[in-house]
Every structure is written in C-alpha cells, then in structure tokens.
C-alpha positions as CSV (number, residue, x, y, z in Angstrom):
1,M,0.0,0.0,0.0
2,T,1.3,3.5,-0.9
3,D,2.2,6.1,1.8
4,T,1.0,8.8,-0.5
5,V,-2.1,10.7,0.4
6,P,-4.5,12.1,-2.2
7,S,-4.2,15.9,-1.9
8,T,-6.4,18.5,-3.6
9,G,-4.1,21.4,-2.8
10,V,-6.9,23.2,-1.1
11,R,-6.0,23.4,2.6
12,A,-9.4,23.5,4.1
13,L,-10.6,20.6,2.0
14,D,-7.4,18.5,2.6
15,E,-7.6,19.1,6.4
16,M,-11.2,18.0,6.5
17,I,-10.4,14.8,4.6
18,G,-7.2,14.1,6.7
19,D,-4.5,11.6,5.8
20,L,-6.8,8.8,4.4
21,P,-5.7,7.4,1.1
22,F,-9.1,6.7,-0.5
23,V,-11.7,9.5,-1.1
24,E,-14.6,10.3,-3.4
25,F,-15.9,13.7,-4.5
26,F,-19.3,14.1,-6.1
27,G,-21.9,16.8,-6.5
28,D,-22.0,19.9,-8.7
29,W,-20.4,18.4,-11.8
30,E,-18.6,21.6,-12.9
31,V,-17.0,21.8,-9.5
32,V,-16.1,18.1,-9.6
33,K,-14.4,18.6,-13.0
34,L,-12.5,21.7,-11.7
35,L,-11.2,19.8,-8.7
36,F,-10.3,16.8,-10.9
37,H,-8.1,19.0,-13.1
38,R,-6.5,20.6,-10.0
39,F,-5.9,17.1,-8.5
40,I,-4.0,16.0,-11.7
41,V,-1.7,19.0,-11.5
42,E,-1.3,18.7,-7.8
43,H,0.1,15.1,-8.3
44,S,1.9,15.8,-11.6
45,G,4.5,13.2,-12.3
46,E,3.0,10.6,-10.0
47,I,-0.6,10.1,-11.2
48,E,-2.6,7.9,-13.4
49,V,-5.9,9.2,-14.7
50,L,-8.6,6.6,-15.4
51,L,-11.3,8.2,-17.4
52,T,-14.6,6.6,-18.3
53,Q,-15.3,8.4,-21.5
54,E,-14.1,7.6,-25.0
55,F,-13.6,11.2,-25.9
56,G,-13.5,14.6,-24.1
57,A,-13.7,15.4,-20.4
58,L,-10.1,16.3,-20.1
59,D,-9.4,20.0,-20.7
60,T,-5.8,20.3,-21.7
61,T,-6.0,24.1,-21.8
62,A,-7.2,24.1,-18.1
63,L,-4.4,21.8,-17.2
64,R,-1.8,24.1,-18.8
65,R,-3.1,27.2,-17.0
66,L,-3.4,25.4,-13.7
67,S,0.2,24.2,-14.1
68,R,1.4,27.6,-14.9
69,N,-0.4,29.1,-11.9
70,L,1.1,26.4,-9.6
71,G,4.5,26.4,-11.2
72,V,4.6,22.8,-12.2
73,R,4.8,20.8,-15.4
74,P,1.6,18.8,-16.1
75,E,2.6,15.1,-16.3
76,A,0.1,12.3,-16.0
77,S,-0.7,8.9,-17.5
78,L,-4.1,8.8,-19.1
79,S,-6.2,5.7,-19.9
80,R,-9.8,5.6,-21.1
81,S,-12.7,3.1,-21.1
82,F,-15.8,3.1,-23.2
83,S,-18.1,0.5,-21.6
84,L,-19.0,-0.9,-18.1
85,Q,-16.7,-4.0,-18.7
86,S,-13.8,-1.9,-20.0
87,T,-14.1,0.3,-16.9
88,V,-13.6,-2.7,-14.7
89,E,-10.6,-3.8,-16.9
90,L,-9.2,-0.2,-16.8
91,I,-9.3,0.0,-13.0
92,R,-7.9,-3.5,-12.5
93,G,-5.1,-2.7,-15.0
94,A,-4.0,0.1,-12.8
95,L,-3.2,-2.3,-10.0
96,A,0.0,-3.2,-11.8
97,T,1.1,0.2,-12.9
98,E,3.8,2.4,-11.3
99,P,2.1,5.7,-10.4
100,P,1.2,5.8,-6.7
101,V,-1.8,8.0,-7.2
102,A,-4.9,7.3,-9.3
103,A,-7.8,9.7,-10.3
104,V,-10.8,7.7,-11.3
105,V,-13.2,9.9,-13.2
106,D,-16.9,9.1,-13.8
107,P,-16.6,5.3,-13.2
108,Y,-20.4,4.8,-13.3
109,L,-21.0,6.7,-16.5
110,Y,-22.4,3.4,-18.1
111,A,-24.6,2.5,-15.1
112,P,-27.9,0.8,-16.0
113,S,-30.9,3.1,-16.5
114,D,-33.0,0.8,-14.2
115,P,-31.9,0.6,-10.5
116,S,-32.9,-3.1,-10.5
117,G,-29.8,-3.6,-12.7
118,Y,-27.3,-2.0,-10.4
119,G,-25.9,-5.4,-9.5
120,A,-24.0,-5.0,-12.7
121,L,-21.9,-2.3,-11.0
122,T,-20.5,-4.6,-8.4
123,P,-17.4,-5.5,-10.4
124,V,-16.6,-1.7,-10.8
125,T,-16.9,-1.1,-7.1
126,S,-14.9,-4.2,-6.3
127,A,-12.1,-3.1,-8.6
128,L,-12.2,0.4,-6.9
129,R,-11.9,-1.2,-3.5
130,E,-8.9,-3.2,-4.5
131,L,-7.2,-0.2,-6.1
132,G,-7.9,1.8,-3.0
133,G,-6.0,-0.8,-1.0
134,R,-2.9,-0.4,-3.2
135,K,-2.7,3.3,-4.2
136,A,-3.8,6.8,-3.1
137,V,-7.2,7.0,-5.0
138,A,-9.5,9.9,-5.6
139,V,-12.8,9.1,-7.3
140,F,-14.6,12.0,-9.1
141,N,-18.2,10.9,-9.4
142,R,-21.7,12.2,-10.4
143,V,-24.8,12.6,-8.3
144,S,-26.9,9.4,-8.4
145,R,-29.8,9.6,-10.8
146,F,-31.9,7.7,-8.3
147,G,-30.8,9.2,-5.0
148,R,-30.9,12.9,-4.0
149,R,-27.5,14.1,-2.7
150,T,-25.9,10.7,-3.0
151,P,-23.1,9.6,-5.3
152,E,-23.7,7.3,-8.3
153,G,-23.0,3.6,-7.9
154,G,-25.5,2.3,-5.5
155,T,-25.5,1.0,-1.9
156,Y,-22.5,-1.3,-2.3
157,H,-20.4,1.6,-3.7
158,H,-21.5,3.9,-0.9
159,H,-20.4,1.4,1.8
160,S,-17.1,0.7,0.0
161,I,-15.6,4.2,0.0
162,P,-14.2,5.4,3.4
163,V,-14.5,9.1,2.7
164,I,-17.3,10.7,0.6
165,V,-17.4,14.5,0.0
166,E,-20.2,16.4,-1.7
167,L,-19.1,19.5,-3.6
168,S,-21.3,22.5,-4.2
169,A,-21.0,26.0,-5.7
170,S,-22.4,29.5,-5.5
171,P,-21.2,32.5,-7.6
172,S,-18.6,33.5,-5.0
173,V,-17.7,30.4,-3.0
174,L,-17.3,26.7,-3.1
175,G,-18.5,24.3,-0.5
176,A,-17.6,20.7,0.6
177,R,-19.8,18.6,2.9
178,I,-18.7,15.4,4.5
179,V,-21.2,12.6,3.7
180,K,-19.1,9.8,5.1
181,H,-15.9,9.7,7.1
182,P,-14.5,7.3,9.7
183,S,-13.7,10.1,12.2
184,S,-15.4,13.4,13.1
185,P,-13.9,16.2,11.1
186,P,-15.7,19.5,10.4
187,R,-18.9,18.6,8.5
188,R,-18.6,21.4,6.1
189,V,-15.9,23.8,4.8
190,L,-16.0,26.7,2.4
191,F,-13.1,27.8,0.1
192,S,-12.6,30.2,-2.8
193,Y,-12.4,29.6,-6.5
194,A,-9.0,31.3,-6.4
195,E,-7.7,28.6,-4.0
196,V,-8.6,25.9,-6.5
197,Y,-7.2,27.9,-9.5
198,G,-4.0,28.6,-7.6
199,T,-4.2,32.3,-8.3
200,P,-6.5,35.3,-7.6
201,V,-9.4,35.1,-10.1
202,R,-10.6,38.4,-11.5
203,G,-13.8,39.0,-13.4
204,P,-17.2,37.4,-12.6
205,G,-17.2,35.4,-15.8
206,Q,-14.1,33.5,-14.6
207,Q,-15.5,32.6,-11.2
208,T,-18.3,30.2,-12.0
209,R,-17.2,27.7,-14.6
210,L,-14.0,25.9,-15.5
211,T,-14.8,26.2,-19.2
212,A,-15.1,30.0,-19.0
213,W,-11.9,30.3,-17.0
214,A,-10.0,28.0,-19.4
215,G,-11.1,29.8,-22.4
216,G,-13.0,26.8,-23.7
C-alpha cells in the first residue's frame, strides 16, 4: 500500500479529509471537474488518470493554465474506457502500474438506466476497493440519478468508499460537505475559486465555470 495521500491542494478541504488514502468527490459536476483538473496538476508526475469516456472530459487548456499558476509541469498517465466492462478492466489494470496516485473519473457513466440492474456495477466497485488498497485514490463521481444528494454507484459503492465528500458552488464560494468519514472532522468547509485555481481570479465570468476560465 502506498504512503501517498491524495491531496487536492486546497488546505481546508485536505484538512477536512485528513490523511486517508481513498476518497470520493461528487456533487455539482462543474466543481467536480474543476477539482479533478487541480488534482491532476497537484500530483503531476505521480498520477494515473482513469477516465470513463471515450472522448473529451479532459481539458488540456485548463491543465496548462493550472500548471502555470502552480509552477509545475503537467505530467500524467491517461487511460480511457468506453463501456462498463472496459471500466472494470481499466481499474484492474491500474493495480499493476507504477504511479502511486490514481484519479478515477466518472466510473459509473455506463450505469444501467434501471436501478434493479445495479448489480452489474458490483465489479466496478470491487475493482475500486482493490485499487484503494494499493494506491492513493480519488474518485470523481456524479450525483446518483436515483438518490438525491448521494453519489452514483448504488449501496455497495456507498459502503465501500471510506470518505465521501459532496461539492457545491455559488457565484462566489465553493463548499464541501462530509457525507461519510471514519472520524469526526468538520462537517462542512468553504473555500474560494482562487484557492482551486491557484491564483487570484478576476472577473465574474471567470469565477463560476472551469470552461469559462480555461477559455473553452
């Protein structure tokens, strides 16, 4: 098991999570994507990105700008999946790779449209559990289509992730709420867009969306 801890680079958020190596973020998808890009840059040179989308989702312009703000060179290994089964294979394949940190993005994108079929997600969750026992893992997930204010993936997934954090946004501030944690940290913290961007953000059009800030 790695000694590395998944860090977002946002002090209030990292202090709330603590030194646990396996964490999930879900909620406002624009905020989840923003934090996902910051996470990649924060772990540049030691991270593998497992992306459940055949095309898109990774904004290279945003990565370059974040890297420039933080004074690091963006380096990451990227692998993609395009089906539920290939997502399982993607995660299991990362068990044997060198990077000590893994960002798993949108692992339940191909979840069944009927909740009665969620048993099909068990291999994905099992693979995530195994990966979380080997590496520092951050999962970037969506809100469940069947459960208000819960992450996608179903009950087994919810019980398998030790730390689950819900992200939210307003025009001027970002929020993180602990949904699940093995200890008793602060239940909610607030932090600025500038803290995530790594630089003071000027102009209202650059404060609310990653795409606007990145020029995309």
